[in-house]
TIRO-373757 format. One line per field, with one value per residue (C-alpha): residue in three letters; chain; residue number from 0; z, y, x. Coordinates in steps of 0.001 Angstrom, whole numbers. Layout:
residu = (ALA;...)
chaine = (A;...)
num = (NUM;...)
zz = (Z;...)
yy = (Y;...)
xx = (X;...)
This chain:
residu = (MET;PRO;ILE;ILE;TYR;ALA;PHE;ALA;ASN;GLN;LYS;GLY;GLY;VAL;GLY;LYS;THR;THR;THR;ALA;ILE;ASN;LEU;ALA;ALA;PHE;LEU;ALA;VAL;LYS;ASP;LYS;ARG;VAL;LEU;LEU;VAL;ASP;MET;ASP;PRO;GLN;ALA;ASN;ALA;THR;SER;SER;LEU;GLY;VAL;ASP;LYS;THR;ALA;PRO;LEU;TYR;SER;ILE;TYR;ASN;ALA;LEU;VAL;ASP;ASP;VAL;PRO;ILE;GLU;ASN;VAL;LEU;MET;LEU;THR;LYS;ARG;PRO;ASN;LEU;ASP;LEU;VAL;PRO;SER;SER;SER;ALA;LEU;ALA;GLY;ALA;GLU;VAL;GLU;LEU;VAL;GLY;VAL;ASP;ARG;ARG;GLU;GLY;LEU;LEU;ALA;ASN;ILE;LEU;LYS;PRO;ILE;CYS;GLU;LYS;TYR;ASP;TYR;LEU;LEU;ILE;ASP;SER;PRO;PRO;SER;LEU;GLY;LEU;LEU;THR;LEU;ASN;ALA;LEU;VAL;ALA;ALA;ASP;ALA;VAL;LEU;ILE;PRO;ILE;GLN;CYS;GLU;TYR;LEU;ALA;LEU;GLU;GLY;LEU;SER;GLN;LEU;LEU;ASN;THR;ILE;ARG;LEU;VAL;GLN;GLU;ARG;LEU;ASN;PRO;ARG;LEU;ARG;VAL;ALA;GLY;LEU;ALA;MET;THR;MET;PHE;ASP;SER;ARG;THR;HIS;LEU;SER;ILE;GLN;VAL;VAL;GLU;GLU;VAL;ALA;LYS;HIS;PHE;PRO;ASP;LEU;ILE;PHE;HIS;SER;VAL;ILE;PRO;ARG;SER;VAL;ARG;VAL;ALA;GLU;ALA;PRO;SER;TYR;GLY;GLU;PRO;LEU;VAL;SER;PHE;ASP;PRO;LYS;SER;ARG;GLY;ALA;ARG;ALA;TYR;GLU;GLU;LEU;THR;GLN;GLU;LEU;LEU;ALA;ARG;GLU;ASN;ALA;VAL;ASN;SER;GLN;GLN)
chaine = (A;A;A;A;A;A;A;A;A;A;A;A;A;A;A;A;A;A;A;A;A;A;A;A;A;A;A;A;A;A;A;A;A;A;A;A;A;A;A;A;A;A;A;A;A;A;A;A;A;A;A;A;A;A;A;A;A;A;A;A;A;A;A;A;A;A;A;A;A;A;A;A;A;A;A;A;A;A;A;A;A;A;A;A;A;A;A;A;A;A;A;A;A;A;A;A;A;A;A;A;A;A;A;A;A;A;A;A;A;A;A;A;A;A;A;A;A;A;A;A;A;A;A;A;A;A;A;A;A;A;A;A;A;A;A;A;A;A;A;A;A;A;A;A;A;A;A;A;A;A;A;A;A;A;A;A;A;A;A;A;A;A;A;A;A;A;A;A;A;A;A;A;A;A;A;A;A;A;A;A;A;A;A;A;A;A;A;A;A;A;A;A;A;A;A;A;A;A;A;A;A;A;A;A;A;A;A;A;A;A;A;A;A;A;A;A;A;A;A;A;A;A;A;A;A;A;A;A;A;A;A;A;A;A;A;A;A;A;A;A;A;A;A;A;A;A;A;A;A;A;A;A;A;A;A;A;A;A;A;A)
num = (0;1;2;3;4;5;6;7;8;9;10;11;12;13;14;15;16;17;18;19;20;21;22;23;24;25;26;27;28;29;30;31;32;33;34;35;36;37;38;39;40;41;42;43;44;45;46;47;48;49;50;51;52;53;54;55;56;57;58;59;60;61;62;63;64;65;66;67;68;69;70;71;72;73;74;75;76;77;78;79;80;81;82;83;84;85;86;87;88;89;90;91;92;93;94;95;96;97;98;99;100;101;102;103;104;105;106;107;108;109;110;111;112;113;114;115;116;117;118;119;120;121;122;123;124;125;126;127;128;129;130;131;132;133;134;135;136;137;138;139;140;141;142;143;144;145;146;147;148;149;150;151;152;153;154;155;156;157;158;159;160;161;162;163;164;165;166;167;168;169;170;171;172;173;174;175;176;177;178;179;180;181;182;183;184;185;186;187;188;189;190;191;192;193;194;195;196;197;198;199;200;201;202;203;204;205;206;207;208;209;210;211;212;213;214;215;216;217;218;219;220;221;222;223;224;225;226;227;228;229;230;231;232;233;234;235;236;237;238;239;240;241;242;243;244;245;246;247;248;249;250;251;252;253;254;255;256;257;258;259)
zz = (-7212;-4441;-1722;1827;4670;8467;10794;14039;17473;20704;22404;22135;21153;18595;15654;14191;13187;12219;9807;8331;7530;6011;3699;2855;1826;42;-2007;-2909;-4138;-6382;-7997;-6214;-4966;-1244;1195;5125;7336;10809;13291;16420;19000;19412;16049;15795;12175;11396;13131;11779;8306;9287;9898;13244;15188;16006;12744;10381;10563;10361;11275;10975;14131;12284;9621;12081;14511;12635;9171;7607;4251;3926;1008;3517;5812;3224;2799;1017;2435;1482;-134;-3716;-4292;-454;1056;4687;6562;9944;13338;16587;20454;19893;18579;22101;22949;19680;21192;23629;21299;18768;21198;20052;16324;14128;12495;14046;13252;9587;9702;8386;5467;4427;5012;2718;-191;-2076;-2331;-2567;-6243;-6264;-4815;-5298;-1747;1755;4745;8075;11312;14282;17965;20452;21418;20242;20564;18185;16527;15494;14729;12247;10641;10254;8775;6257;5262;2646;4682;8124;8916;12410;13601;16439;18720;19190;22917;24519;26100;22474;21831;24705;22878;19399;19911;21139;17947;15852;17232;17115;13391;12961;14593;12242;9236;10307;11121;9626;6946;5002;2690;5417;5303;7471;5320;7453;10754;10605;13180;14321;16724;16009;17749;16449;19510;21594;21671;22729;19577;17542;19846;19268;15467;15458;17708;15566;12373;13889;14637;11682;8843;6241;7686;9119;6707;6127;6013;9606;10826;13149;16414;15183;16292;12748;12658;15997;15026;11915;13403;15293;12243;10311;7725;6808;6321;2607;2646;6485;5542;2737;3165;6726;7690;8836;5377;3608;5855;5125;1392;1499;3391;1064;-1962;-87;665;-3048;-4051;-1567;-3102;-6333;-5271;-3660;-7155;-8951;-6891;-7498)
yy = (22624;20441;19081;19672;17376;17651;14869;16080;14726;16292;12780;11296;7621;7247;6480;9898;10095;6372;7070;10383;8565;5420;7492;9746;6676;4943;8062;8243;4674;5699;8075;11183;13755;14000;16307;15432;18352;17205;19851;17847;18667;15031;14647;11142;11730;12604;9512;7231;7837;7096;10535;11287;14038;15717;15649;18308;21724;23231;22492;23681;25521;27600;28245;29472;31421;32276;33024;30354;29884;26478;25481;25370;23041;20775;17473;14297;10787;7298;6941;8005;10951;11552;14613;15814;18938;17738;18730;19190;19254;23211;23483;22967;26447;27892;28685;31119;32551;33731;34992;38569;37750;38992;36596;33750;31289;31573;31415;27853;28566;31516;29350;26345;28617;28710;25009;24082;23629;21128;18582;16668;16082;17912;15962;17799;15717;18023;17439;16212;19364;22112;24752;27151;24626;22350;25627;26573;23255;23651;27067;25721;22663;21831;19110;17271;13727;12732;9230;7948;4918;1968;2813;4602;7380;8248;9419;11840;14883;14141;16629;19349;18772;19074;22512;23656;22740;24616;27577;27546;27197;30302;32588;31474;29059;28700;26013;23389;20318;17003;14597;11819;9541;6808;4040;2768;14;-2047;-5498;-7891;-10057;-7405;-6473;-2816;-2212;-3422;-1183;1766;1372;994;4160;6306;4865;5731;9363;9930;7679;10168;10714;7265;5431;1784;765;41;-190;-3177;-3494;-5001;-5726;-4812;-1630;-787;-2106;-155;3259;1933;721;3986;2587;2863;-309;-244;-1028;-2519;-5479;-4679;-7911;-7431;-6785;-3386;-2523;-3676;-1725;1589;775;395;3514;5578;4199;5239;8804;9021;8063;10715;13201;12597;12605;16222;17335;16231;18192;21390)
xx = (-7919;-6686;-8995;-7912;-9116;-8655;-8750;-10089;-11399;-10527;-10472;-6964;-6230;-9023;-6883;-6986;-3254;-3442;-6261;-4527;-1215;-3059;-5548;-2548;-606;-3384;-4167;-391;-344;-3363;-1117;-2447;15;-734;846;310;473;1217;-322;123;2892;3202;4564;3145;2278;5882;7532;4793;6393;9764;10859;12832;11063;14033;15807;14050;15607;12345;8765;5227;5978;8709;6132;3597;5612;8887;7252;9651;8425;6369;8654;11532;9594;8252;10083;9744;9052;9934;6774;6230;3534;3619;5363;5308;5204;6596;5778;7988;7215;8074;4436;2846;3730;2612;-868;560;3020;386;-1978;-1289;-1349;-4228;-6318;-4271;-7025;-6080;-2395;-2334;-4595;-2400;879;-261;-1540;1762;2123;-1533;-1361;1301;-1036;-4261;-4925;-3568;-4385;-4139;-3646;-4686;-4082;-6559;-7974;-10332;-7616;-6041;-4145;-7060;-9013;-6011;-6696;-10660;-10300;-7790;-9681;-12441;-13846;-13234;-12973;-13897;-12452;-14490;-13226;-15770;-16353;-19015;-16732;-15550;-18970;-19323;-17504;-18823;-21633;-19177;-16926;-19882;-20814;-17251;-17290;-20879;-19367;-16311;-18857;-20802;-17967;-14713;-14873;-18337;-17001;-16207;-18193;-17964;-16630;-17715;-17355;-14805;-15403;-12036;-10654;-13626;-13659;-16189;-16044;-17481;-21271;-19986;-18085;-21340;-23625;-21461;-21694;-25002;-25774;-23740;-25487;-28676;-28019;-25753;-26783;-25354;-22350;-20919;-18545;-19448;-15866;-14969;-11271;-10722;-8900;-5401;-1948;-777;-2533;-938;2620;3091;3799;6768;8416;7859;5515;1694;-208;30;3773;4137;1414;-692;-2873;-3572;-7368;-6230;-4822;-7881;-10283;-8245;-8005;-11903;-12143;-10074;-12467;-15314;-13993;-13094;-16800;-18289;-15799;-17160;-20865;-20267;-18692;-21485;-23943;-21902)
């Protein structure tokens, strides 16, 4: 059975999409069959993999709203083993268009069922909100990974997000678990970054990943070239950090499987 990870944080600019695409790419390098599902109307995950946002004939919007089969939306990327379900700006209106749809929070889970078995991992990049699109990602997922920027303001919404996850577990998706908290944009030169990591580690010692993603020019540049770090600059600090995070995620996954 594939494992489905949702990437969620209602605060924007925390490295959520960057984390999703780089973990997807590093998993693909390890010969895992990976599908990245872009559920963000900004379509940054789509463009970060070198796909023109306006080019695809269909996007996840068409699957959600127009009942277009997901097989018709699915597309290959330049990366071996890594496929993409692209997004588009039209997705911004989906929450309004789906208001009257029965069980609308489970649409994505149902849409993905026909293709799940083709993959080892499905990674869902959700928008920076706790609306219907993110809710669909959480209902479809086995686990949620939460990127947290190393700034104090980034911590403010964490309790709200964890409460939302708890409600989803109780009412919609009992198998959902928190895969971990990934600290991003870490600047070792600032006392603030160090303090934030220490604070999160103190309150969530079992959830925080030890691998910390540095603030880096190469990490910021890669999306504009349509490349993940593993191909853009595999020897950079950012690439090494994401490779370590991938290894740590796999180790946690093995630990969870051994307990079941």
